[in-house]
C-alpha positions in Angstrom: 15.0 11.8 -16.0 12.0 11.8 -13.6 8.7 12.4 -15.4 6.3 11.7 -12.6 6.4 11.1 -8.8 3.9 8.6 -7.7 3.9 6.3 -4.7 3.8 2.6 -5.6 2.8 -0.3 -3.4 5.0 -3.4 -3.4 2.8 -5.3 -5.8 3.2 -2.5 -8.4 7.0 -2.6 -7.9 6.9 -6.4 -8.5 5.0 -5.8 -11.8 7.6 -3.2 -12.9 10.5 -5.6 -12.1 9.2 -8.1 -14.5 10.1 -5.8 -17.4 13.7 -5.1 -16.2 16.5 -7.3 -17.4 18.2 -9.6 -14.9 21.0 -8.0 -12.8 22.2 -7.9 -9.2 19.9 -5.0 -8.2 16.8 -6.8 -9.6 17.7 -9.9 -7.6 18.1 -7.9 -4.4 14.7 -6.3 -5.0 13.0 -9.7 -5.6 14.5 -11.0 -2.4 13.2 -7.9 -0.5 9.7 -8.3 -2.1 9.6 -12.0 -1.3 10.3 -11.1 2.4 7.9 -8.2 2.8 5.1 -8.7 0.3 1.9 -9.6 2.3 -0.8 -9.6 -0.3 -1.6 -11.0 -3.7 -1.8 -8.5 -6.6 -5.6 -8.9 -7.1 -6.3 -8.3 -3.4 -4.0 -5.3 -3.3 -5.7 -3.7 -6.3 -9.1 -4.3 -4.8 -8.2 -2.8 -1.4 -6.6 0.2 -3.1 -9.7 0.9 -5.2 -12.0 0.6 -2.2 -9.8 3.0 -0.2 -9.8 5.5 -3.0 -13.7 5.2 -3.2 -13.9 6.3 0.4 -12.9 9.7 -0.8 -11.7 10.9 2.6 -9.7 14.1 2.4 -7.3 13.0 5.1 -6.2 10.0 3.2 -3.4 10.7 0.6 -2.0 8.3 -2.0 1.0 7.8 0.3 -1.3 6.6 3.0 -3.2 4.2 0.7 0.1 2.7 -0.5 1.3 2.1 3.1 -2.1 0.6 4.1 -1.9 -1.8 1.1 1.7 -2.7 1.9 1.3 -3.2 5.7 -2.4 -4.4 5.9 -2.8 -3.2 9.5 -5.1 -5.4 11.6 -6.2 -2.9 14.3 -6.6 0.8 15.0 -3.2 1.2 16.7 -1.4 -0.3 13.7 -3.4 2.0 11.3 -2.6 5.1 13.4 1.1 4.4 13.0 0.7 5.1 9.3 -1.2 8.4 9.9 1.4 10.3 11.8 0.6 13.7 10.3 -3.2 13.5 10.7 -5.6 11.9 13.2 -8.5 9.8 12.0 -11.8 9.7 13.6 -13.1 6.4 15.0 -15.6 6.1 12.1 -12.8 6.7 9.5 -10.6 4.1 11.2 -13.4 1.5 11.2 -14.2 2.1 7.5 -10.6 1.5 6.6 -10.2 -1.6 8.7 -13.5 -3.0 7.3 -12.1 -2.7 3.8 -8.9 -4.5 4.8 -10.8 -7.3 6.5 -13.0 -8.1 3.5 
């Protein structure tokens, strides 16, 4: 039964996996995470909190999760995440500054 739908970044998925008993699916997920996880848990939490503090109406939770997972390095990479809205140059710079810290 689904109680809540909430986007999770890969670090949060990794934390949830720790509570699941060993099985083939868990092993597959761990291999996937090892391959694609780019940040440490502490940094991911910090970036996520900073992005939420920006309080920009255009940025949804789904966008924040993708930013944390992909850690875009420039404006073109960031704009690939925001396909449904367009960010101003100021908004883009604020987000990239948070990621670079």
